[in-house]
Every structure is written in C-alpha cells, then in structure tokens.
PDB file of N, CA, C and O in Angstrom:
ATOM      1  N   MET A   1       5.018 -31.781  18.453  1.00  0.00           N
ATOM      2  CA  MET A   1       3.891 -31.293  17.672  1.00  0.00           C
ATOM      3  C   MET A   1       4.385 -30.160  16.886  1.00  0.00           C
ATOM      4  O   MET A   1       4.900 -29.261  17.551  1.00  0.00           O
ATOM      5  N   SER A   2       4.336 -29.986  15.458  1.00  0.00           N
ATOM      6  CA  SER A   2       4.555 -28.846  14.730  1.00  0.00           C
ATOM      7  C   SER A   2       3.407 -28.084  14.532  1.00  0.00           C
ATOM      8  O   SER A   2       2.331 -28.607  14.242  1.00  0.00           O
ATOM      9  N   GLN A   3       3.575 -26.784  14.679  1.00  0.00           N
ATOM     10  CA  GLN A   3       2.703 -25.406  14.668  1.00  0.00           C
ATOM     11  C   GLN A   3       2.400 -25.372  13.391  1.00  0.00           C
ATOM     12  O   GLN A   3       3.448 -25.492  12.758  1.00  0.00           O
ATOM     13  N   PRO A   4       1.427 -25.262  12.641  1.00  0.00           N
ATOM     14  CA  PRO A   4       1.221 -24.966  11.539  1.00  0.00           C
ATOM     15  C   PRO A   4       1.742 -24.021  10.690  1.00  0.00           C
ATOM     16  O   PRO A   4       2.584 -23.352  11.289  1.00  0.00           O
ATOM     17  N   PRO A   5       1.580 -23.643   9.416  1.00  0.00           N
ATOM     18  CA  PRO A   5       2.500 -22.089   8.977  1.00  0.00           C
ATOM     19  C   PRO A   5       1.750 -21.017   9.254  1.00  0.00           C
ATOM     20  O   PRO A   5       0.522 -21.083   9.296  1.00  0.00           O
ATOM     21  N   ARG A   6       2.301 -20.128   9.429  1.00  0.00           N
ATOM     22  CA  ARG A   6       1.561 -18.805   9.747  1.00  0.00           C
ATOM     23  C   ARG A   6       1.219 -18.435   8.619  1.00  0.00           C
ATOM     24  O   ARG A   6       1.879 -18.725   7.622  1.00  0.00           O
ATOM     25  N   PRO A   7      -0.104 -17.583   8.572  1.00  0.00           N
ATOM     26  CA  PRO A   7      -0.068 -16.720   7.045  1.00  0.00           C
ATOM     27  C   PRO A   7       0.683 -16.069   6.735  1.00  0.00           C
ATOM     28  O   PRO A   7       1.499 -15.635   7.548  1.00  0.00           O
ATOM     29  N   MET A   8       0.721 -15.657   5.124  1.00  0.00           N
ATOM     30  CA  MET A   8       1.397 -14.572   4.814  1.00  0.00           C
ATOM     31  C   MET A   8       0.898 -13.461   5.014  1.00  0.00           C
ATOM     32  O   MET A   8      -0.256 -13.237   4.651  1.00  0.00           O
ATOM     33  N   ARG A   9       1.708 -12.456   5.678  1.00  0.00           N
ATOM     34  CA  ARG A   9       1.220 -10.956   5.287  1.00  0.00           C
ATOM     35  C   ARG A   9       1.869  -9.901   4.794  1.00  0.00           C
ATOM     36  O   ARG A   9       3.031  -9.662   5.122  1.00  0.00           O
ATOM     37  N   ILE A  10       1.171  -9.136   3.932  1.00  0.00           N
ATOM     38  CA  ILE A  10       1.706  -8.121   3.317  1.00  0.00           C
ATOM     39  C   ILE A  10       1.438  -6.763   3.505  1.00  0.00           C
ATOM     40  O   ILE A  10       0.294  -6.316   3.586  1.00  0.00           O
ATOM     41  N   THR A  11       2.658  -5.957   3.591  1.00  0.00           N
ATOM     42  CA  THR A  11       2.301  -4.397   4.094  1.00  0.00           C
ATOM     43  C   THR A  11       3.202  -3.696   2.856  1.00  0.00           C
ATOM     44  O   THR A  11       4.389  -3.843   2.562  1.00  0.00           O
ATOM     45  N   LEU A  12       2.344  -3.031   2.371  1.00  0.00           N
ATOM     46  CA  LEU A  12       2.757  -1.577   1.284  1.00  0.00           C
ATOM     47  C   LEU A  12       3.276  -0.458   2.403  1.00  0.00           C
ATOM     48  O   LEU A  12       2.653  -0.012   3.367  1.00  0.00           O
ATOM     49  N   CYS A  13       4.940  -0.085   1.845  1.00  0.00           N
ATOM     50  CA  CYS A  13       5.173   1.001   2.704  1.00  0.00           C
ATOM     51  C   CYS A  13       5.222   1.829   1.979  1.00  0.00           C
ATOM     52  O   CYS A  13       5.520   1.549   0.818  1.00  0.00           O
ATOM     53  N   PRO A  14       4.889   3.518   2.429  1.00  0.00           N
ATOM     54  CA  PRO A  14       4.670   4.353   1.719  1.00  0.00           C
ATOM     55  C   PRO A  14       5.695   4.897   1.081  1.00  0.00           C
ATOM     56  O   PRO A  14       6.453   5.601   1.747  1.00  0.00           O
ATOM     57  N   GLY A  15       5.947   4.711  -0.289  1.00  0.00           N
ATOM     58  CA  GLY A  15       6.978   5.540  -1.059  1.00  0.00           C
ATOM     59  C   GLY A  15       8.013   4.362  -0.913  1.00  0.00           C
ATOM     60  O   GLY A  15       9.041   4.656  -1.521  1.00  0.00           O
ATOM     61  N   GLY A  16       8.097   2.957  -0.227  1.00  0.00           N
ATOM     62  CA  GLY A  16       9.001   2.031  -0.604  1.00  0.00           C
ATOM     63  C   GLY A  16       8.531   0.707  -0.689  1.00  0.00           C
ATOM     64  O   GLY A  16       7.443   0.437  -1.197  1.00  0.00           O
ATOM     65  N   PRO A  17       9.408  -0.251  -0.147  1.00  0.00           N
ATOM     66  CA  PRO A  17       9.282  -1.447  -1.108  1.00  0.00           C
ATOM     67  C   PRO A  17       7.435  -2.144  -0.439  1.00  0.00           C
ATOM     68  O   PRO A  17       6.529  -1.524   0.118  1.00  0.00           O
ATOM     69  N   MET A  18       7.517  -3.293  -0.747  1.00  0.00           N
ATOM     70  CA  MET A  18       6.608  -4.035  -0.457  1.00  0.00           C
ATOM     71  C   MET A  18       7.061  -4.682   0.562  1.00  0.00           C
ATOM     72  O   MET A  18       8.290  -4.746   0.599  1.00  0.00           O
ATOM     73  N   LEU A  19       6.332  -5.339   1.657  1.00  0.00           N
ATOM     74  CA  LEU A  19       7.263  -6.075   2.876  1.00  0.00           C
ATOM     75  C   LEU A  19       6.359  -7.482   2.942  1.00  0.00           C
ATOM     76  O   LEU A  19       5.143  -7.399   3.118  1.00  0.00           O
ATOM     77  N   ILE A  20       6.905  -8.552   2.817  1.00  0.00           N
ATOM     78  CA  ILE A  20       6.380  -9.821   2.894  1.00  0.00           C
ATOM     79  C   ILE A  20       6.857 -10.609   3.876  1.00  0.00           C
ATOM     80  O   ILE A  20       8.002 -11.054   3.961  1.00  0.00           O
ATOM     81  N   ARG A  21       5.727 -10.816   4.806  1.00  0.00           N
ATOM     82  CA  ARG A  21       6.203 -11.583   6.181  1.00  0.00           C
ATOM     83  C   ARG A  21       5.917 -12.871   6.219  1.00  0.00           C
ATOM     84  O   ARG A  21       4.747 -13.088   6.532  1.00  0.00           O
ATOM     85  N   GLY A  22       6.787 -14.126   5.942  1.00  0.00           N
ATOM     86  CA  GLY A  22       6.206 -15.405   5.858  1.00  0.00           C
ATOM     87  C   GLY A  22       6.913 -15.555   4.576  1.00  0.00           C
ATOM     88  O   GLY A  22       7.339 -14.679   3.823  1.00  0.00           O
ATOM     89  N   ALA A  23       6.965 -17.181   4.449  1.00  0.00           N
ATOM     90  CA  ALA A  23       7.375 -18.054   3.373  1.00  0.00           C
ATOM     91  C   ALA A  23       6.590 -17.350   1.962  1.00  0.00           C
ATOM     92  O   ALA A  23       5.399 -17.149   2.201  1.00  0.00           O
ATOM     93  N   ALA A  24       6.995 -16.950   0.596  1.00  0.00           N
ATOM     94  CA  ALA A  24       6.336 -16.523  -0.240  1.00  0.00           C
ATOM     95  C   ALA A  24       7.223 -17.354  -1.604  1.00  0.00           C
ATOM     96  O   ALA A  24       8.088 -18.188  -1.338  1.00  0.00           O
ATOM     97  N   VAL A  25       6.901 -17.027  -2.919  1.00  0.00           N
ATOM     98  CA  VAL A  25       7.187 -16.805  -4.007  1.00  0.00           C
ATOM     99  C   VAL A  25       6.785 -15.950  -4.557  1.00  0.00           C
ATOM    100  O   VAL A  25       5.574 -15.744  -4.485  1.00  0.00           O
ATOM    101  N   VAL A  26       7.647 -15.054  -5.369  1.00  0.00           N
ATOM    102  CA  VAL A  26       7.613 -13.678  -6.008  1.00  0.00           C
ATOM    103  C   VAL A  26       7.931 -14.131  -7.434  1.00  0.00           C
ATOM    104  O   VAL A  26       8.819 -14.953  -7.659  1.00  0.00           O
ATOM    105  N   GLU A  27       7.332 -13.686  -8.201  1.00  0.00           N
ATOM    106  CA  GLU A  27       7.130 -14.141  -9.518  1.00  0.00           C
ATOM    107  C   GLU A  27       7.838 -12.501 -10.469  1.00  0.00           C
ATOM    108  O   GLU A  27       7.278 -11.418 -10.639  1.00  0.00           O
ATOM    109  N   ALA A  28       8.847 -12.841 -10.788  1.00  0.00           N
ATOM    110  CA  ALA A  28       9.239 -11.462 -11.524  1.00  0.00           C
ATOM    111  C   ALA A  28       8.564 -11.044 -12.866  1.00  0.00           C
ATOM    112  O   ALA A  28       7.847 -11.933 -13.324  1.00  0.00           O
ATOM    113  N   GLU A  29       8.622  -9.957 -13.566  1.00  0.00           N
ATOM    114  CA  GLU A  29       7.890  -9.784 -14.618  1.00  0.00           C
ATOM    115  C   GLU A  29       8.270 -10.800 -15.712  1.00  0.00           C
ATOM    116  O   GLU A  29       7.324 -11.207 -16.386  1.00  0.00           O
ATOM    117  N   ASP A  30       9.803 -11.400 -16.075  1.00  0.00           N
ATOM    118  CA  ASP A  30      10.214 -11.726 -16.912  1.00  0.00           C
ATOM    119  C   ASP A  30       9.722 -13.541 -17.106  1.00  0.00           C
ATOM    120  O   ASP A  30       9.878 -14.301 -18.062  1.00  0.00           O
ATOM    121  N   GLY A  31       8.876 -13.829 -15.283  1.00  0.00           N
ATOM    122  CA  GLY A  31       8.541 -15.127 -15.055  1.00  0.00           C
ATOM    123  C   GLY A  31       9.076 -15.983 -14.145  1.00  0.00           C
ATOM    124  O   GLY A  31       8.488 -16.969 -13.701  1.00  0.00           O
ATOM    125  N   THR A  32      10.454 -15.547 -13.781  1.00  0.00           N
ATOM    126  CA  THR A  32      11.349 -16.017 -13.045  1.00  0.00           C
ATOM    127  C   THR A  32      10.634 -16.040 -11.917  1.00  0.00           C
ATOM    128  O   THR A  32       9.822 -15.136 -11.721  1.00  0.00           O
ATOM    129  N   LEU A  33      10.836 -17.251 -10.815  1.00  0.00           N
ATOM    130  CA  LEU A  33      10.497 -17.441  -9.619  1.00  0.00           C
ATOM    131  C   LEU A  33      11.200 -17.352  -8.761  1.00  0.00           C
ATOM    132  O   LEU A  33      12.146 -18.138  -8.712  1.00  0.00           O
ATOM    133  N   HIS A  34      11.059 -16.552  -7.933  1.00  0.00           N
ATOM    134  CA  HIS A  34      11.904 -15.970  -6.598  1.00  0.00           C
ATOM    135  C   HIS A  34      11.243 -16.582  -5.447  1.00  0.00           C
ATOM    136  O   HIS A  34      10.039 -16.377  -5.294  1.00  0.00           O
ATOM    137  N   GLU A  35      12.113 -17.563  -4.333  1.00  0.00           N
ATOM    138  CA  GLU A  35      11.447 -18.255  -3.430  1.00  0.00           C
ATOM    139  C   GLU A  35      12.256 -17.435  -1.999  1.00  0.00           C
ATOM    140  O   GLU A  35      13.452 -17.194  -1.836  1.00  0.00           O
ATOM    141  N   THR A  36      11.278 -17.194  -1.256  1.00  0.00           N
ATOM    142  CA  THR A  36      12.110 -16.636   0.086  1.00  0.00           C
ATOM    143  C   THR A  36      11.464 -17.270   1.489  1.00  0.00           C
ATOM    144  O   THR A  36      10.263 -17.438   1.702  1.00  0.00           O
ATOM    145  N   THR A  37      12.047 -17.434   1.967  1.00  0.00           N
ATOM    146  CA  THR A  37      11.735 -17.887   3.742  1.00  0.00           C
ATOM    147  C   THR A  37      11.992 -17.282   4.559  1.00  0.00           C
ATOM    148  O   THR A  37      11.669 -17.597   5.704  1.00  0.00           O
ATOM    149  N   ARG A  38      12.623 -16.264   4.295  1.00  0.00           N
ATOM    150  CA  ARG A  38      12.988 -14.912   4.953  1.00  0.00           C
ATOM    151  C   ARG A  38      12.011 -14.896   6.365  1.00  0.00           C
ATOM    152  O   ARG A  38      11.018 -15.622   6.392  1.00  0.00           O
ATOM    153  N   PRO A  39      12.286 -14.197   7.306  1.00  0.00           N
ATOM    154  CA  PRO A  39      10.727 -13.854   8.200  1.00  0.00           C
ATOM    155  C   PRO A  39      10.193 -12.612   7.276  1.00  0.00           C
ATOM    156  O   PRO A  39       9.025 -12.702   6.898  1.00  0.00           O
ATOM    157  N   VAL A  40      10.840 -11.622   6.935  1.00  0.00           N
ATOM    158  CA  VAL A  40      10.922 -10.337   6.394  1.00  0.00           C
ATOM    159  C   VAL A  40      11.149 -10.542   4.810  1.00  0.00           C
ATOM    160  O   VAL A  40      12.122 -11.238   4.519  1.00  0.00           O
ATOM    161  N   SER A  41      10.516 -10.119   3.941  1.00  0.00           N
ATOM    162  CA  SER A  41      11.443  -9.737   2.304  1.00  0.00           C
ATOM    163  C   SER A  41      11.028  -8.279   1.868  1.00  0.00           C
ATOM    164  O   SER A  41       9.889  -7.866   2.081  1.00  0.00           O
ATOM    165  N   ALA A  42      11.755  -7.704   1.403  1.00  0.00           N
ATOM    166  CA  ALA A  42      11.179  -6.432   0.801  1.00  0.00           C
ATOM    167  C   ALA A  42      11.170  -6.725  -0.639  1.00  0.00           C
ATOM    168  O   ALA A  42      12.124  -7.353  -1.097  1.00  0.00           O
ATOM    169  N   VAL A  43      10.195  -6.341  -1.427  1.00  0.00           N
ATOM    170  CA  VAL A  43      10.343  -6.473  -2.374  1.00  0.00           C
ATOM    171  C   VAL A  43       9.978  -4.990  -3.629  1.00  0.00           C
ATOM    172  O   VAL A  43       8.869  -4.521  -3.887  1.00  0.00           O
ATOM    173  N   CYS A  44      11.155  -4.615  -4.122  1.00  0.00           N
ATOM    174  CA  CYS A  44      11.028  -3.519  -4.739  1.00  0.00           C
ATOM    175  C   CYS A  44       9.642  -2.867  -5.835  1.00  0.00           C
ATOM    176  O   CYS A  44       9.119  -3.479  -6.767  1.00  0.00           O
ATOM    177  N   ARG A  45       9.301  -1.433  -5.333  1.00  0.00           N
ATOM    178  CA  ARG A  45       8.188  -1.293  -5.922  1.00  0.00           C
ATOM    179  C   ARG A  45       8.338  -0.106  -7.079  1.00  0.00           C
ATOM    180  O   ARG A  45       7.487   0.040  -7.956  1.00  0.00           O
ATOM    181  N   CYS A  46       9.617   0.783  -6.964  1.00  0.00           N
ATOM    182  CA  CYS A  46      10.062   2.090  -7.702  1.00  0.00           C
ATOM    183  C   CYS A  46      10.799   1.183  -8.775  1.00  0.00           C
ATOM    184  O   CYS A  46      10.779   1.857  -9.805  1.00  0.00           O
ATOM    185  N   GLY A  47      11.418   0.021  -9.023  1.00  0.00           N
ATOM    186  CA  GLY A  47      11.632  -0.572 -10.547  1.00  0.00           C
ATOM    187  C   GLY A  47      13.279   0.131 -10.407  1.00  0.00           C
ATOM    188  O   GLY A  47      13.903   0.110 -11.468  1.00  0.00           O
ATOM    189  N   ALA A  48      13.835   0.593  -9.490  1.00  0.00           N
ATOM    190  CA  ALA A  48      15.444   0.905  -9.772  1.00  0.00           C
ATOM    191  C   ALA A  48      16.545  -0.143  -9.223  1.00  0.00           C
ATOM    192  O   ALA A  48      17.763  -0.187  -9.396  1.00  0.00           O
ATOM    193  N   THR A  49      15.690  -0.941  -8.523  1.00  0.00           N
ATOM    194  CA  THR A  49      16.740  -1.506  -7.305  1.00  0.00           C
ATOM    195  C   THR A  49      17.668  -2.423  -8.684  1.00  0.00           C
ATOM    196  O   THR A  49      17.325  -2.602  -9.853  1.00  0.00           O
ATOM    197  N   SER A  50      18.757  -2.804  -8.047  1.00  0.00           N
ATOM    198  CA  SER A  50      19.804  -3.637  -8.833  1.00  0.00           C
ATOM    199  C   SER A  50      19.518  -4.823  -8.436  1.00  0.00           C
ATOM    200  O   SER A  50      19.994  -5.685  -9.175  1.00  0.00           O
ATOM    201  N   ARG A  51      18.687  -5.368  -7.205  1.00  0.00           N
ATOM    202  CA  ARG A  51      18.582  -6.630  -7.078  1.00  0.00           C
ATOM    203  C   ARG A  51      17.343  -7.447  -7.049  1.00  0.00           C
ATOM    204  O   ARG A  51      16.925  -8.270  -6.235  1.00  0.00           O
ATOM    205  N   ALA A  52      16.881  -6.993  -8.152  1.00  0.00           N
ATOM    206  CA  ALA A  52      15.369  -7.323  -8.563  1.00  0.00           C
ATOM    207  C   ALA A  52      15.094  -8.629  -8.468  1.00  0.00           C
ATOM    208  O   ALA A  52      15.883  -9.396  -9.021  1.00  0.00           O
ATOM    209  N   PRO A  53      14.044  -9.132  -7.826  1.00  0.00           N
ATOM    210  CA  PRO A  53      12.589  -8.361  -7.479  1.00  0.00           C
ATOM    211  C   PRO A  53      12.850  -7.760  -5.830  1.00  0.00           C
ATOM    212  O   PRO A  53      11.930  -7.235  -5.201  1.00  0.00           O
ATOM    213  N   TRP A  54      13.729  -7.867  -5.471  1.00  0.00           N
ATOM    214  CA  TRP A  54      14.108  -7.357  -4.210  1.00  0.00           C
ATOM    215  C   TRP A  54      14.732  -6.072  -3.990  1.00  0.00           C
ATOM    216  O   TRP A  54      15.770  -5.778  -4.584  1.00  0.00           O
ATOM    217  N   CYS A  55      14.029  -5.092  -2.976  1.00  0.00           N
ATOM    218  CA  CYS A  55      14.529  -3.874  -2.772  1.00  0.00           C
ATOM    219  C   CYS A  55      15.921  -3.679  -2.128  1.00  0.00           C
ATOM    220  O   CYS A  55      16.271  -4.495  -1.275  1.00  0.00           O
ATOM    221  N   ASP A  56      16.808  -2.582  -2.497  1.00  0.00           N
ATOM    222  CA  ASP A  56      18.090  -2.469  -2.216  1.00  0.00           C
ATOM    223  C   ASP A  56      17.829  -1.333  -1.740  1.00  0.00           C
ATOM    224  O   ASP A  56      18.889  -0.717  -1.850  1.00  0.00           O
ATOM    225  N   GLY A  57      17.022  -0.620  -1.245  1.00  0.00           N
ATOM    226  CA  GLY A  57      17.045   0.738  -0.763  1.00  0.00           C
ATOM    227  C   GLY A  57      17.365   2.013  -1.701  1.00  0.00           C
ATOM    228  O   GLY A  57      17.640   3.127  -1.257  1.00  0.00           O
ATOM    229  N   THR A  58      17.293   1.696  -2.976  1.00  0.00           N
ATOM    230  CA  THR A  58      17.531   2.562  -4.301  1.00  0.00           C
ATOM    231  C   THR A  58      16.268   3.805  -4.180  1.00  0.00           C
ATOM    232  O   THR A  58      16.467   4.940  -4.613  1.00  0.00           O
ATOM    233  N   HIS A  59      14.960   3.392  -3.525  1.00  0.00           N
ATOM    234  CA  HIS A  59      14.296   4.403  -3.624  1.00  0.00           C
ATOM    235  C   HIS A  59      13.959   5.651  -3.178  1.00  0.00           C
ATOM    236  O   HIS A  59      13.204   6.515  -3.624  1.00  0.00           O
ATOM    237  N   GLN A  60      14.924   5.559  -1.853  1.00  0.00           N
ATOM    238  CA  GLN A  60      15.174   6.423  -0.934  1.00  0.00           C
ATOM    239  C   GLN A  60      16.284   7.660  -1.585  1.00  0.00           C
ATOM    240  O   GLN A  60      16.355   8.831  -1.212  1.00  0.00           O
ATOM    241  N   LEU A  61      17.107   6.978  -2.676  1.00  0.00           N
ATOM    242  CA  LEU A  61      17.772   7.987  -3.589  1.00  0.00           C
ATOM    243  C   LEU A  61      16.780   8.930  -4.607  1.00  0.00           C
ATOM    244  O   LEU A  61      17.163   9.889  -5.277  1.00  0.00           O
ATOM    245  N   LEU A  62      15.389   8.381  -4.531  1.00  0.00           N
ATOM    246  CA  LEU A  62      14.634   9.043  -5.571  1.00  0.00           C
ATOM    247  C   LEU A  62      13.640  10.140  -4.933  1.00  0.00           C
ATOM    248  O   LEU A  62      12.452  10.278  -5.222  1.00  0.00           O
ATOM    249  N   ALA A  63      14.442  10.949  -3.929  1.00  0.00           N
ATOM    250  CA  ALA A  63      13.624  11.931  -3.353  1.00  0.00           C
ATOM    251  C   ALA A  63      13.125  12.999  -4.662  1.00  0.00           C
ATOM    252  O   ALA A  63      13.767  13.427  -5.621  1.00  0.00           O
ATOM    253  N   GLY A  64      11.948  13.176  -4.315  1.00  0.00           N
ATOM    254  CA  GLY A  64      11.002  14.285  -5.210  1.00  0.00           C
ATOM    255  C   GLY A  64      10.439  13.578  -6.502  1.00  0.00           C
ATOM    256  O   GLY A  64       9.723  14.340  -7.152  1.00  0.00           O
ATOM    257  N   LYS A  65      10.594  12.169  -7.104  1.00  0.00           N
ATOM    258  CA  LYS A  65      10.305  11.964  -7.919  1.00  0.00           C
ATOM    259  C   LYS A  65       9.149  11.108  -7.699  1.00  0.00           C
ATOM    260  O   LYS A  65       8.977  10.908  -6.497  1.00  0.00           O
ATOM    261  N   ALA A  66       8.324  10.552  -8.430  1.00  0.00           N
ATOM    262  CA  ALA A  66       6.818   9.832  -8.325  1.00  0.00           C
ATOM    263  C   ALA A  66       7.064   8.756  -7.854  1.00  0.00           C
ATOM    264  O   ALA A  66       7.942   8.265  -8.563  1.00  0.00           O
ATOM    265  N   ARG A  67       6.781   8.026  -6.993  1.00  0.00           N
ATOM    266  CA  ARG A  67       6.918   6.477  -6.554  1.00  0.00           C
ATOM    267  C   ARG A  67       5.817   5.992  -6.441  1.00  0.00           C
ATOM    268  O   ARG A  67       4.811   6.700  -6.496  1.00  0.00           O
ATOM    269  N   THR A  68       5.767   4.680  -6.257  1.00  0.00           N
ATOM    270  CA  THR A  68       4.260   3.606  -5.964  1.00  0.00           C
ATOM    271  C   THR A  68       4.024   3.631  -4.567  1.00  0.00           C
ATOM    272  O   THR A  68       3.081   3.001  -4.088  1.00  0.00           O
TER     273      THR A  68
END
C-alpha cells in the first residue's frame, strides 16, 4: 500500500535561499516552469544566481549588501 504524498514545506533562510521540501513546481519571472522532485530544493532569493531559479550560493559573496 502506497503512502500519500507528504505536504510541501517551505523555509525562508535568513540572508539565503528559500528551501522547498517535497515535490514542487517553481515558476520563474519569465513564466518558465521548473519542476523539482528532490527531497530539498533551494530557490534563489538574492537574484544573483547563475542557475535561476535555483540557488548556487552566490548570496554568500554578497556580504554587507542588502539581501531579502
């Protein structure tokens, strides 16, 4: 017997990405849909990533600059 899917959970990391736990579809600014089924996915919130919409850790290089 299969178990029902676990609900998606979102965590906002201070000065960092938005973590999504569970399967989700992320819509980029241009309307492109990005599906993820990873256990945890990190979505960029600083806007400086080279892998949009996913976080690549660039926010760590923005020390001293305002971040969301």
